[in-house]
Rosetta silent file (secondary structure, phi, psi, omega in degrees, C-alpha in Angstrom):
SEQUENCE: MANNVSSDIDIAEFYAARERIYPLALATPLIYSRSLSDLFSAQIYLKCEQFQPTGAFKIRGAANTILGELQKNEQRIRRNGVVTASTGKPRASRFLCGEKAGDPGDGLSFFSGAGK
SCORE:     score description
SCORE:     0.000 S_00000001
   1 L     0.000  136.958 -178.925  180.940  -91.451  -97.690 S_00000001
   2 L   -74.857  146.948  177.355  178.254  -92.693 -100.049 S_00000001
   3 L   -87.982  120.846  179.333  175.182  -94.319  -98.691 S_00000001
   4 L   -91.466   87.285 -173.713  174.746  -97.881 -100.006 S_00000001
   5 H   -63.642  -37.148 -173.977  170.981  -98.121 -100.062 S_00000001
   6 H   -60.649  -28.639  178.284  170.939 -101.522 -101.694 S_00000001
   7 H   -67.183  -16.768 -179.917  172.546 -103.115  -98.588 S_00000001
   8 H   -92.334   -7.981 -178.980  169.373 -102.147  -96.647 S_00000001
   9 L   -88.728  124.798  176.866  166.996 -103.956  -99.006 S_00000001
  10 L   -88.776  115.000 -172.845  165.858 -107.384  -98.024 S_00000001
  11 H   -63.763  -35.012  177.375  165.470 -109.166 -101.340 S_00000001
  12 H   -64.192  -38.781  178.164  162.883 -111.626  -99.885 S_00000001
  13 H   -70.541  -32.788  175.750  160.745 -108.721  -98.703 S_00000001
  14 H   -60.594  -47.786  179.935  161.060 -107.103 -102.148 S_00000001
  15 H   -69.630  -34.503  178.158  159.665 -110.217 -103.804 S_00000001
  16 H   -65.244  -44.256  179.141  156.940 -110.576 -101.089 S_00000001
  17 H   -61.517  -41.022 -179.244  155.878 -106.955 -101.757 S_00000001
  18 H   -60.785  -42.763  177.526  155.875 -107.620 -105.470 S_00000001
  19 H   -64.518  -40.554 -177.921  153.515 -110.633 -104.929 S_00000001
  20 H   -64.173  -42.727 -176.458  151.234 -108.590 -102.621 S_00000001
  21 H   -85.129  -14.113 -174.683  150.741 -105.739 -105.048 S_00000001
  22 L   -51.739  -44.127 -179.220  150.542 -107.818 -108.196 S_00000001
  23 L   -70.574  -15.028 -175.198  146.717 -108.163 -108.110 S_00000001
  24 L  -107.343  -41.546 -175.704  146.211 -104.446 -107.617 S_00000001
  25 L   -91.906  125.561  178.087  148.967 -102.532 -109.406 S_00000001
  26 L   -76.567  153.616  171.825  149.007 -102.631 -113.186 S_00000001
  27 L   -80.806  111.618 -175.952  152.209 -102.948 -115.142 S_00000001
  28 L   -95.963  154.731 -176.565  152.303  -99.412 -116.615 S_00000001
  29 L   -79.305  151.894  165.822  154.188  -98.448 -119.797 S_00000001
  30 E   -98.602  126.919  179.773  157.394  -96.484 -120.221 S_00000001
  31 E  -122.301  128.659 -176.660  156.986  -94.024 -123.016 S_00000001
  32 E   -70.211  136.184  177.021  159.962  -92.339 -124.624 S_00000001
  33 L  -106.783  104.218  176.883  159.808  -88.528 -124.594 S_00000001
  34 H   -64.660  -43.448 -176.991  161.576  -87.102 -127.610 S_00000001
  35 H   -64.187  -41.472  178.101  161.065  -83.487 -126.474 S_00000001
  36 H   -72.064  -37.448  176.595  162.466  -84.072 -122.966 S_00000001
  37 H   -60.091  -43.666  178.409  165.245  -86.178 -124.318 S_00000001
  38 H   -65.251  -43.954 -177.709  166.254  -83.418 -126.742 S_00000001
  39 H   -60.780  -38.581 -176.511  165.948  -80.805 -123.985 S_00000001
  40 H  -102.725    0.289 -177.700  168.132  -82.653 -121.499 S_00000001
  41 L    53.198   47.931  178.423  170.444  -84.404 -124.025 S_00000001
  42 L  -152.861  164.930  174.634  169.565  -87.747 -122.469 S_00000001
  43 L   -85.910  113.799 -175.378  167.125  -90.551 -123.077 S_00000001
  44 L  -109.742  127.325  175.762  164.034  -89.674 -121.024 S_00000001
  45 E  -120.469  144.529 -179.377  161.201  -92.088 -120.527 S_00000001
  46 E  -106.413  125.778  179.397  157.943  -91.315 -118.756 S_00000001
  47 E   -88.097  114.474 -171.973  156.462  -93.984 -116.402 S_00000001
  48 L   -85.900   67.958  179.436  152.666  -93.757 -116.988 S_00000001
  49 H   -71.422  -10.016  176.756  151.313  -94.423 -113.522 S_00000001
  50 H   -66.315   -9.120  175.150  148.163  -92.501 -114.352 S_00000001
  51 H   -84.772   -4.380  175.213  146.862  -95.778 -115.777 S_00000001
  52 L   -60.683  156.574  177.953  146.662  -97.324 -112.294 S_00000001
  53 L   -55.975  -29.109  179.807  143.067  -97.933 -111.086 S_00000001
  54 L  -101.244    3.124  175.048  143.391  -94.933 -108.792 S_00000001
  55 L    81.911   12.770 -179.981  145.197  -92.749 -111.314 S_00000001
  56 L  -157.666  166.049  179.034  148.529  -92.640 -109.435 S_00000001
  57 L   -70.819  -10.662 -174.337  151.455  -94.721 -108.243 S_00000001
  58 H   -56.733  -23.870 -179.256  150.159  -94.482 -104.685 S_00000001
  59 H   -59.218  -34.038 -175.267  148.366  -97.873 -105.073 S_00000001
  60 H   -65.561  -47.372  179.041  151.741  -99.652 -104.806 S_00000001
  61 H   -69.837  -41.108  178.933  152.629  -98.375 -101.331 S_00000001
  62 H   -65.574  -43.540 -179.084  149.055  -98.654 -100.003 S_00000001
  63 H   -65.829  -41.537  178.487  148.666 -102.162 -101.280 S_00000001
  64 H   -64.563  -45.532 -179.043  151.975 -103.314  -99.911 S_00000001
  65 H   -64.355  -54.550 -172.383  151.394 -101.764  -96.488 S_00000001
  66 H   -68.954  -48.076 -178.324  147.730 -102.772  -95.987 S_00000001
  67 H   -70.973  -30.307  173.785  147.980 -106.298  -97.480 S_00000001
  68 H   -65.033  -42.460  175.146  151.273 -106.910  -95.680 S_00000001
  69 H   -65.476  -37.315  177.279  149.694 -105.979  -92.364 S_00000001
  70 H   -60.872  -40.901  179.647  146.720 -108.163  -93.139 S_00000001
  71 H   -62.589  -39.294 -176.815  149.085 -111.148  -93.692 S_00000001
  72 H   -82.246  -36.377 -167.695  150.726 -110.503  -90.283 S_00000001
  73 H  -138.891   49.110 -172.309  147.752 -109.371  -88.190 S_00000001
  74 H   -58.170  -45.657 -178.518  144.550 -110.246  -90.049 S_00000001
  75 H   -62.876  -41.973 -178.289  142.299 -110.600  -87.014 S_00000001
  76 H   -67.120  -45.742 -179.594  143.483 -107.428  -85.394 S_00000001
  77 H   -61.910  -48.088 -179.414  143.225 -105.438  -88.702 S_00000001
  78 H   -63.481  -34.678  179.832  139.739 -106.746  -89.413 S_00000001
  79 H   -72.353  -46.997 -172.681  138.634 -105.996  -85.870 S_00000001
  80 H   -95.659  -19.698 -178.893  140.123 -102.466  -85.601 S_00000001
  81 L    83.785 -174.891  178.987  140.188 -101.381  -89.245 S_00000001
  82 E  -126.471  134.188 -179.588  142.721  -99.167  -90.926 S_00000001
  83 E  -110.695  129.780  176.192  142.862  -95.413  -90.338 S_00000001
  84 E  -127.725  142.113  179.768  144.268  -93.041  -92.935 S_00000001
  85 L  -109.407   34.280 -178.722  144.745  -89.299  -92.639 S_00000001
  86 L  -124.747  166.290  178.648  145.022  -88.650  -96.320 S_00000001
  87 L  -127.077 -177.948  172.951  142.670  -87.666  -99.089 S_00000001
  88 H    64.597 -138.478 -175.682  142.596  -87.870 -102.885 S_00000001
  89 H   -60.156  -44.922  176.087  144.703  -90.495 -104.533 S_00000001
  90 H   -54.982  -42.860 -176.818  146.281  -91.976 -101.375 S_00000001
  91 H   -68.445  -45.896  178.026  142.839  -92.374  -99.848 S_00000001
  92 H   -55.656  -38.610  177.129  141.370  -93.910 -103.064 S_00000001
  93 H   -61.602  -44.725 -179.545  144.253  -96.383 -102.977 S_00000001
  94 H   -65.941  -40.240  175.440  143.459  -97.420  -99.399 S_00000001
  95 H   -60.417  -47.649  179.930  139.796  -97.898 -100.270 S_00000001
  96 H   -57.737  -42.502  177.978  140.716 -100.065 -103.266 S_00000001
  97 H   -63.254  -38.018  177.683  142.990 -102.200 -101.060 S_00000001
  98 H   -68.433  -35.793  177.814  140.180 -102.754  -98.562 S_00000001
  99 H   -67.317  -42.772 -175.352  137.814 -103.749 -101.328 S_00000001
 100 H   -72.038  -28.433  178.833  140.348 -106.147 -102.873 S_00000001
 101 L   -72.910   -6.311  175.439  141.057 -107.593  -99.363 S_00000001
 102 L   100.104    1.780 -177.737  137.378 -108.743  -99.337 S_00000001
 103 L  -153.927   87.611 -178.093  135.886 -106.296  -96.949 S_00000001
 104 L   -79.353   -9.084 -175.013  135.584 -102.654  -97.956 S_00000001
 105 L  -111.786  -92.025 -167.950  133.157 -101.756  -95.207 S_00000001
 106 L   -66.152  -50.097 -173.989  132.783 -103.220  -91.766 S_00000001
 107 L   -72.648  -34.953  176.738  135.992 -105.251  -91.416 S_00000001
 108 L  -123.377  102.493  179.225  138.366 -102.715  -92.926 S_00000001
 109 L   -99.975  132.403 -177.647  137.123  -99.232  -92.181 S_00000001
 110 E  -113.627  125.648 -179.826  138.848  -96.347  -93.774 S_00000001
 111 E  -123.883  144.860  176.107  138.579  -92.829  -92.369 S_00000001
 112 E  -102.144  128.664  179.919  139.970  -89.570  -93.544 S_00000001
 113 L   -96.151    4.428 -177.380  141.357  -87.295  -90.890 S_00000001
 114 L   -67.710  139.336  175.310  141.731  -84.374  -93.313 S_00000001
 115 L    78.681    9.612  179.351  139.955  -81.139  -92.374 S_00000001
 116 L  -118.262    0.000    0.000  139.374  -82.111  -88.761 S_00000001
């Protein structure tokens, strides 16, 4: 039996997520790839997420999660901070979200658990 994923999506939450990430995630271009299209006999477009401020699509998930939690539990999040166990692009995305939320340091503290 096929899994109908669309039935699990709350359209209101989809639009709320879109509003949350709008200030952080850029609208990135789709670029047609002639060589890949020829290779696979299909129309292939590349989504250029490397143009995001952090260089990856990871900003979308980080922004939605952190800013969504801030909307629900702002006092608790600002008091306790946010902990991340990632490095690189995901971590950069979380730092950017903290900065855009208005408190990159004391109120929203980001820690990397990598290597420990």
